[in-house]
N, C-alpha and C positions, 0 to 999 in steps of 0.2 A: 646609501641609495640617493644621495642628494642630486645626482645627475638626472633622476627621473622626473618627468612632469608631475605636478601635484595630483592629477587624477590617476597616476600610475604608481603612487607611493606605496611602499610596503604597508599592509594593514597592521597597525601597532598592537602590541600585546596589552591585555587587561592588566591594570595596576594592582588590583586587590580582589578579594572574594566577592565583594559587593558588585564590582564592575563585571566580574565573570557571570554572576547571576543575571545582572541587568542585560548584558549582551545576549545571553542565551534566551532570555524571555522575549527580548525585542525581536529576535529572529524567529523564535518558536511560535509566538502569538499568532501572527498572520498565517503561518504554515498550518498550525493546528486548526484554525478556522477553515482554511482551504481544504485540508484533508477531511475534516469533519463534514464539510460541504459535499465532498465526493461521496462519503458514506451516507450522508443524509439523503442524497439522491437515490442511493440503493435502498435506504430505509423507506423513503417515500414510495418507491416501487413496491417494496415488500408489504407495507401497510395497505396501500391502495389495491394491490393485487389480492391481499388477504380478504378484503371486503368483497371481492368478487367470488370468493369461495376457497375452501381449504385445498381443493384439487388444483386450482390455478396456482396457489401458493406453493404446492408441491412441485409443479412444473417449473416455477421460477427457481426454487431451491436446487433442483437437479441441473438446470441450465447454468445457474450461477457458478457452481463448483468447477466445472472444466473451464468456463470462461475466465474466472478469477485466477485459475492456475496459469493459463496462457498469458493473461494480462501481467501477472506478477513476474513471470519468467522474462517477459519482454522488458519490464521495468528494470529487472536486474541487468539485462544487457545494456540498457541505457544509463545505468547508474554511474558509469565512468564520467558522465557529463558533469555532475556536481562535484566529483572528486577532482577532476582536472581543472575545472574552472575555479574552485575554491582555493586550490593550492597555487594556481597562477595568480589569483587575486591576492593571496597572502604574501606572495613574493614580489608583488609590484609589476606583474606582467599581464595586465588586463587586456592589452592589445592582442593577445593570443586567444581571447575568449570567443571572438567571432567565428574563427574557423572551427573551433570545437563545437559551436552551435550547429553549423552547417553539416558537419559530419554526423552529429547526433540526429539531426532531422532526416538525413538520408537513410541512416540505419533504421530510424523509426518507421519511415514510409515502407521500406522493403519488408521489414518484420511484420508490420500491420497487414500488408497484403498476403503474406504467406500464411499467417495464422487465421486470417479470414477464410481461406480455403479449407482449413481444418474444421472450422466451426460449421461450415456448410454440411458436414457429415455428422451432425449432432445426434440424430436418432440412432444411427448405426453405432456410434460411440457409446451411447447409454445402454443399448441392447448388449453390447460387448461386456459391459460391467454388470450384467445380470438384472437390469431393471425390467419391470413389467412392461409389456408392449404399449399399454395405454399411457403409462408414465413416460416411456421413452419417446412416444410420438409427440406428446405435449411439450416435454422438455426440449426435444430436438427442434421443434418449431421456434421456441424462444431462443435457442442457441443460434439459429439462422439469423435472427434479428440482431444478436450481438455482433455477428460477423460484419455487418455494414458499418459499424462504428469503430472497429479495431484500429484502422490506420489513424483515425482522428484522435483517439485517446493516447496513442503512442506519440503522435506529433505534439499534442498538448503537453504530455509529460516531458518530452525533450526540451521544449521551450521553457517550461516551468522550472526544470532542474538548472538550466542555464541561468535564469533569473535568481534562483535561490543561491547558486554558487557565488554570485556577485553581491549577495545580501539584499537583493531587491525582491522582497517576498509579498508585498501588498497587492501587486497586480493579479497574481494567482488567486488570492483571497477574494478580490472583488469579482473576478470572472466567475468563480465557483458560487458565490452568493447569488449572483444574477442567474446563473445556469439552473439553480435549484427552482427558482420561480418559473422559469421556462419549462423545466421538466415536469413540474406538477401540472401545469396547464396542458402539456402534451399528454400526460397520463390521463387526465380527465376526459380528453377526447378519445384516446386510443384504447384505453382499458375498458371503459364503460360504453363507448359507442355514441358519443355526442356529436352534434353538428353534422349529422348525416353519415358518420362512419360506423362500420360494423363493430360490435364489441370484440376487443382483441384479447382480453384477459392478460395472462403472463406475457404472451408474444407482443401485445400492444404496449405493455410497460417497457419492455426491452427496446422496442423500436423507438419509443419516446426518448429513452436514454441515448441511443445511437445518434438520433437527430441532434440532441442537445450537445453531444460531444463534438460534433462538427462545428457547431456555433461557438463552443468554447475555444477550439483551436483557432478559428478565424479571428476571434476577439483578441486573444493574447498575441497572435502573430502580428496583428495590426499594431499593437502596443510596441512591439520590438522595433518596428520600422519608424515609429514616431519618437523614440527615445532621443533626448538631446545629445547624449554621449555615445550614440551608436557608432560614430566614426572612431572615437577613442578606443572603443571596445573591439574594433577590427571587424565589425559585422559586414562592411562593404569592401573589405580588402580582398585581393585574390587569395584563394585557398591554396597555399603552398604546403609541400610536405604531406600530401594527403595520405599516401601509403603508410608513412611512418606514424601519422596520427591515428589512422585506422587500426594499425597494429597495437598501439597503446590502448585504444578503446577495447579491442578484443582481449588483450591481456587482463584488463580489469573486468570487462563485461561477461566473458564466458564463465569464469569461476563464480561471479556474482549471480549469474543466471542459474548456474547449477545449485548454488546455495538457496536461492529462492525456489528453484524447482523441487529440491528435496523437501522443503518445508510445505510448499503449497500442494504438491502431489500427495504428501502424507495426509494433509487436511482434506483434500479431495477424496482420498480413499475412505476416510472416516465418514464423509458425507454419503458416499456410496453405501457404506455399511448401514448408515441411518436409513437409507432408502429401502434396505432389505427388511426393515422393521415396519414398513407400511407408509401410506400417504400421510397419516396423522403424525407419525413420528418424524418424518423428514420435514414436514411443515413446522413442527415444533423446534426441531434442531435449527432450521433456517432462521426462525425468529430469535432463538437464544443466541446464536452466533452473530446475528445482526446487532444485538445489544452489546455483546463483547466487542464487535468490530467498531461500533461507534465510540466506545471508550478507548479502543486502541488507536483511533485517529489522533487522540491527544499525544499518545506515545510516538506516533509517526511524525507529528510536528516537532516534538522535542528531539526525536532521533535525527531529523533533518538538520535542525539547528546545531545539534551536537556534532554531526558529521562535518558541517561547514566550518565550525569553529576549530575542530581537530585538524581539518585540512588547512585552514589559515595558519595555524600554529606550526604545522609541519613545513608549510611554504616558507616561513621565516626562521626555520630551524630552532623552534622554541619547544623543547621537550617538556619543560614544566608547564607551559601553557597548554600543551596537548593533554597532559594528564588532568589538569584542572578542568578543562573543557569537558572531558569524558565523565569525570566523577560528579561534577556539578549537575550535568544533565541527568545523571542517574538518580541523584538525591531529589531533584526537582520532580521527576516523573513519579517517584514513589510517593511524594507528598500529594501529588495530584490524583493518583489512581486509587489510593486507599479510601478517600471519601466517595469516589464513584462506585467502588465495590460495595460500600456500606449502603448506598442508595438502592442498588440492585437487590441486596439482601433484604432490605426493609420493605420494598414495594414490588415484589415479584408479581402479585396478582394484577396490580395496576398496569405494569409493563406488558404482561401477557395479553391483557384485554385490548391493548392498543393494536396488537398484531392480528389477533383472531378472537372470535367470540364463540366458536363451535365447542360444544361440550366435550368432545373427545380429544380436542387439541389443547385447550387451555391448561388442564392439569399437567400435561407433559411439559409445556413451556415453563410452568411454575417450578416444577422439580428440576428442570434444566437450569433455570436462572439461579437456583440456590448454589449449584456447582460453579456457574460462571462468576459468581461473586468471589470465589477463591482463585479463579483463573486471571482476573483482571490485573491485580498488582504484579504478579510474576510476568505476565505478558508484556506489561509496560516496561519493566526493568530490562527484560531480554531484548526488547525492541530498541531501546536507547543504547544499550551496550553494543548491540549489533551495528547501530549507526556510527558509534565511536570507532569500532574496528574497521568499518568500511571507509570512514573518513581518513583512517590511517593507511588505507589500501592493504590491510592485512587480510588477504583474500583466501588462500587455500587452507590455512589452519582453521579459519572461521567456518569455511564450508564443511570441513571434516567434522567439526564439533556439531554443526547443525544436522548433518546427516545422521550422526550417532543419536542425537536427542530425538529426532522426529521419526526416523525409520527404524532404527534398532530398538528404541525404547517405546515410542508412542503408539505406533501401529500394532505391534504385538499386544501391548497392554489394552488397546481398544478392543481387540478381538476377545481377550481374556475377560475384561471387565464387562463389556457390553453383551457378550453372548455366552461364554462359558459360565460366568457368574450371574447371568441373566439380569444385568444391571440396566439394559436398555439404553436410552439416550443419556441419562445421568452417568451410566457406566462409561460410555464413550467420552464424555466430557471429563470425568475423573482421570482418564488416561492422558488427556491433554494437559490437565493441571500438573501431573507428575513430570511429563516430558518438558513442558515449558519452564517449570521451576528449575529442572536440571540444566536446561539451556542457559538460563539466566546465571546460574552459578558458574558454568563453564566459560561463558563469554566474559564474565567479570574476572575470572582467573586469567584469561588470555589478555585482556586489556591491561591488567596489572603487570603482566610480563612485558608487553611491548612498550608500555609507558615508562619503563625504566631504562630504555636504551635509545640511542640516537636512530632516527629514521630519515632517510633521504627523501626529498620530494619525488613524486612519481612523474611529474610533467617534464 
């Protein structure tokens, strides 16, 4: 590749295990902070809404489930961005990155507008899933506030994935850290009704998040236009081969979106099941899953780093490097998640009191967190292995394994453990433990299979 300019040279392979670990951590660190920042924003919403009352927290929990389902499905459609960019980067074809970015942003905008229309019908959606009219009305109002920020969060995601694909992960981290401070300030005004505003409760918290998401997008979009190497990355070049590139996006994005859809709709179904147990139970479930989600953000960061490094290795036809990238990420996440699980197991009462102090809610949160401690390590491992498989563009087999784990196993077990065995919220969570552990085993098997054969780059 000596004919390539220095900024377009093939990304070299890691020389040894220590370098594999170092590269993964350098990529993962800022992404972990950024992803944690995204969930910290939701955690701040949850905590500050919980202080406004358990009923408002229940509204937030019900609104969050369908919102996060739509959000994650959309992220799946956009995931081709990081795969195409990282593989092009690994092969020394950075100049193709710019047109990938513009196609991703166009898809993000259209998708955000479409799903915003769905969220406008939030109350009817919740009633359809058997929620009590009062809960459906409060949750539907919060879902409406989520609608306003959907285009923004998709646009931010597309730009962030582009930057992650070229290994530039710090801008997303900085934007997320600043956004959390802005969101807390907005929450203080809109949840509790300061500075002359009416108290908005859960709906106010979500409106604060939507406003913050637009600021996040404008900040990171500005960074893209100020980058010194924007011309070398092809950001200002004419977008040629649009139809062909869009087709590649859809070939990656549709099965990925289905994969995310199977997982998130299964979890949304369990949230709806938790709602059948009453306001206190859904509030407790929301708090417990928020703790798990915060820990999982570490896995998301490691998963992103692993996907990028797997994509880089495939771009340079390095099968050994691909395998090392996947397994190193898996071991690192296990080393990170076990201590986090221990903290949750040792301090459930303290964690529960952060989210809510009502006498009928806190005991349920404590019992739920005991189960979450078992969920955290398996969730981390399956998340990183899923990232490795997606970095390798192993789409349809991975989608099938996810569908089996989450819909064929998890949802029926949730009904069995939660209702037939009268396990309540802990029963629902034990079903998640079984299914996610199964997913981790199946994804590990699949990555072992594909890492032993040559894979052609997808770009």
